[in-house]
N, C-alpha and C positions, 0 to 999 in steps of 0.2 A: 399219256406219259407225264412225266414231273420237270418241268421244262424252267430253265432260271433263263430271267430276262435282262439283258445290259444295255443300257443308252449311253451309249457316247458323244458327248456335246459337239455341236458344230458340223458333223458330219453330214446335214440334211441342207444347212446354208453349204456348205462346198457345193453340194451337189444342185442344188438351186441357181445358183452364182454361172458356175458349166453348162446348166441346160438350158439358163432363159441366153447365154451367150450362142449358143449353136440357133436358136431360134431368130435369133434378131439378126444374126448372120444370113442365115437361109431366104428369109425374108429382102435382105438387103442383094443375094445372088440373085433373088424373081422378081425385085423391081419391074423390071421387063412387062412380067405378064401383067402390071398396074396400068402399064402404060408411063411408067414414070422413068427416071435413068437412073440405072443401075450402079451406075460408079459416082455417087455422091461420097464414096470412102474412097478413091483410090481408084489405083489398076495395081493388080501383084505383077510379078516379071513378066508370067505370060500374058499380058495383055487382059487377065479378066478379071472381072469387077473384086473388090477387096472388101471383106468384111470386118467384123471383130478379130483380131488376131486371138485373141482369149478362147473365140470358137474352136478356132484351129487346134488348139490344144486342150479343149475342154476333154476330148475323148481320152487323152494321158492323165487328168486330173480324176477324172472316172475311173480309168484302169487302177493309179493308186490308191484310191480310195475302197476298190473292189479288191486290191491285193493284199490289204489292210487289213482290212474288217475281216474277207474269208478268212484270213491267217488267223486273227484275233479266233474269232470263234471254234477252227478247231484245232485251237492247241488248248482252249479251257476246255473245249470237249475232251479233248485227249486226256486231258487230267481229270476228270470225273467216270469216264469210261474208255476202252478203245474208241476209233472214230468209227461211226456206224457207216460205211461208205453206201451203201443201200438205199438209206435216208437222206445222205446225201444229196443222191442226185434226184430222190425223192422230190426234196424241197427246191434244187435247181428246176423241173420241173414244170412243179406247179407256182414258180414264181414266175416262171421265165416265159415257158410257151403257150398260155391261155392268151397274151394280149399279143406277142408273135404275132400266132395265125390267124387270130385276131382283124390286125390289121393289116397282115398278106395277104388276106384271104380277102377286105376289100379293097386293098392298091390294086390287086389284079384284077377284079370289077372293076375297078376307075378304068383301067389301060384298057381293058376288053368294051367296054363301054365309050370312052371316047377315042377309039382308034392306035392306040399307042403301040410302039411295035413292044410283042412279047417275045424273047426270046426262051425258049424252051430248057437248053439247056442247061441259061443262068436259073431259070426258076428254080430248077432242080434242086441246084446248090442250094437257094436260099432254105427250101423243103427242109435239108441240112445242114442246117448254122454253118453251111460253108460260104454264106453271103461275101466274105472276106475275099473268097477267089474271083468272081466275077470284077470286083472294087478294085482288085490288083493288075489284071487283065484288060481293066479299063471298057468291061463289055455289063456296066451293073444294070438291073431292073431299075424305071424310075419309079418315081416313089419310095422305094426301098435303097436307094443308095446305101442310106446310114445303117443299114443291118449290118455292115462289114464287122462293126464296133461289136455287137450283139453276139456276131460269129465268132469273133476272134477270143472273148472271154469265155463261149459255152467249148471252145477247144482248149483252153487252158485250164477249164476242171476235168476236161477229161485224166489228168495225172495232178494234176495240184493235192485233191486229198489224200491221195495215194502216197507221195511223196510227206506227208504229212504224216501220215500211218505209220510208213513204214523207218522214217528219218529221224533219230531219236534228236541228234545233234543239227536241227534241219538248215541252221545258219552257216554250216559248209557246205551244202548244196549251192545257198541262195545267194552265197556271195561270187564264189569262180562262178557261178548261171549268167550273174547280172554282164561278168567281166569278160568273159568271152562274148557273150554276144554284142554287150555294146564293143570288143574290140574286133570281132567280123563286122560289123559295120562301119568301121571306123577304115578297115583294110580296105573293103570293097568301095566307102567313097570317095578315099585319095586314088587308090588305082585301076579299079572297074567302076569310075561312078556311073551312074543312072544304069547298073545291070539291072535285071529283073531280079535278081537275091536281095539286093540293099532294098528294093521295093518291097518284097516279103516280109525282110527282119521290122524294116522301114514302120509297114504298114499293121504287121502283125505284132510287134511293139511287147511283147511277152516281158520285154524286161522291166518297161513300165511297172507292170504289176507286181513282178520279183519285189523291185525299189519299195513298194508298198508292202510285198510283206515283209520284208526286211527291219522295216518301220518296226511293224507291227510287234516282232520277234523281238528287235530291242529295247521295245517300250515295255514287256511285258514280264524281262528279263533285267527293267528296273537296270538298264545298261547307266552308269554311271557318266562316262566320258558321251553318250549319246544325247541322252538327258538335257545334261549341260551344256550342249551343242544347238539344241532342236529348243529347248524351251528356256526362254532366255528374253528380254525386250527386243534386243538387238537383232537375234536373229530372225523374231515374227515382224520385226516394222522391214530389213529388206526383204521376206518373204510376200506378205503385202504388197510393198512398193513394186513388186516384179508381178503380182498379178493386175496393180493400177495402169503399168504398163502395158501388159497386154490389154485390158480394157480400150488404152489410148492411141493401141496400136504402135508403140515405142519403144518394146521389149527383144532386143536383139544381142544374143552373148556369141553364139559359134551357132549356124543355124540345125550342123551335123548332129547337136547334140542340145538344142534346145527344148525336146520332148524328154529328152532324159533329165534337163534341169529343173523347167516343170514338176514332172514328177518327185524330184526329191525337196523341189518347196512344196510342192501338195502335200507330202507327207510332216516336213517341218510343222504347216499350219495347222492341221490333226492334232498334233504334240500338244499343241499351244490351246485349241481348242478345248481336248479334252483335261489336259491341267489345270484351265482357266485361269492362274494367277498368273501368266507372262501374256496373255491373251492383250493384241491393241487393238483388236476388235470382235466386237461380241456377234458371232456369227448365228450364234443359238435362239435369235429372235421367233416370233410364233411364226411370219409370216415368210421368211426365211426357212421355216420346219417345215410350215405348210405346205411350200413348192418343192420342198427335196421331198416331202412324201411322195407326193405323186409324180416325182423328175424323172418315174421310169415311162411313165404315158407322156409327159410333157418331151419326152426325146422321139418316144416312137411316130407319136400321132403327127408332128408339127408339117410334115410335108404335105401330107394330103389336107391340111385344116388350113396350109398357106395357101393349097388350088383351088380349091371354094370359097376363097372369103378372094382371092383374085377374080372367080367369073362373076362374083358380087358385084364389085367396085372396080372393075376393069373399065368401065362405061362412065366413070365421074372422069370431065373433061380438061379438069382446074390441073395444073402442075404447080400450083401454090404446097405452100411451107403446108399446109393446113392440112392434104389429102394422103401426102405421107406420115402426118401424125396418123391419122383417121388407118390409113394401112398394116403400120407397124403396131400401133394400141389392139386395133380390131380383132388380127392374128394373133397378137399375143394370147390378148382376153380370151380367145374362141379356143386356143390351145388350153389355156389353162383350163376351160370348164369342162373342155370335153376329158380333159384327164380328170381332174376333180371325180364327172359322175364315171366316169371307168376305173375307177380305182373303188369310190363308194358301190359299186353295182355291179363289179363284175372282179376286180380284181383281192375283192377283202375276204369274197368268197371264199379264193385258193389260198389263203393267206394262214385261213382260219385252220383251214386243214393242213395246213405246211407246220403251223405252232403245234401241230397235234406229232408232228414226228420229228421237234426239236429237244433237243437238250440244253445246248447253249445258244439262244437267236438275238440279233440282236430289233429292239424292237423299231427302228426306223423313224421312231420320233417321240418326243419328251411329252407327251399328252395319251395318258394311259385308260381305259374303259376300264370298269367295277372287272366285265368278264377279263380283262390282262390278268388283274392281280389274282382273281380266282386261278385262275391255270396256271402261273408262275411262281416262282419264288428269287428272289435277289441272287443274285450274283456274288458271290461276298470279295469284292475285293476292295484295297486299299484305295483311299483317296490317293487322287483326286480325282478316279472316274468318279461320273456320277452311275448307280448300278441298282437301275429297276423301282427305287423308292422318290 
């Protein structure tokens, strides 16, 4: 298949920041297993240890990026040929399933070996990409609690390629859908607080992916108002300030809408990165590009890595700052190393297969191999987007 490659600079940088925040926060939550104080960042309202707030919103960042990228690719494919739904799902299977089921198998084995509880009903849901259901019901499996977000994404993709294929003026679908979902969430929050339906909407968060999708459509249409709003130094500075506030746990506007605000901020940052000229911080560095490239593995593997590192380091008696440094650095480095090996020796094989059934695809990294050049042609787009060159 004669495919065309697009590269949107900065997306890997955003992925890397969100993934690392999740890892650092989950290390913090598990400090007790290292015989360390888990409350070094304070406590949440529920009395549980507090991590980096950016990690709590990291999934919304991932959702917005995913909604933007997938919609952008589908709309570009639609310009070349009718969207091939079968190939879309094959691409998702090749990208998500191998690592998903490999890690799930290792997690189940670890649960059995160490004698943790294995809820068979919950396991059944994990097998069929419904991990958000046990998460909503407070019955997740150990080591795979974080799979809830992967379940949400796969459920979103059950209908999203069809919407792109069948609806020409897709913006007329996206905007009402966002308004309706947020409206229902607000209604439930104020009139039926803590209801199961409010939790479902909050966890499922389709509207965060739709916010990313809306950004992709407006960017592709070169909407002047949207670009003027998003692609200026003031908007970029405010967006970066919000991300910084999340990192230092100082962000709060309206808790019921914080995830939606973060999703919108993510879209603004995406536009600033891919348009380049008004970006306030370059997220297209080699280090962030590398970490973003393996961010799926970082997100998937980190709970088990933290667990096994704790088994090695828990015997250290000291409570000094040096042990905290060792715990955070060793857990993070081990996660990155395992994710890199997974990408190089497992995921790449399936990514090559995925390329063979892609008409328009994202390179995922700014560094192409000669094989990449041989198998793809640059997507003819106008600047400022960099495309396969």
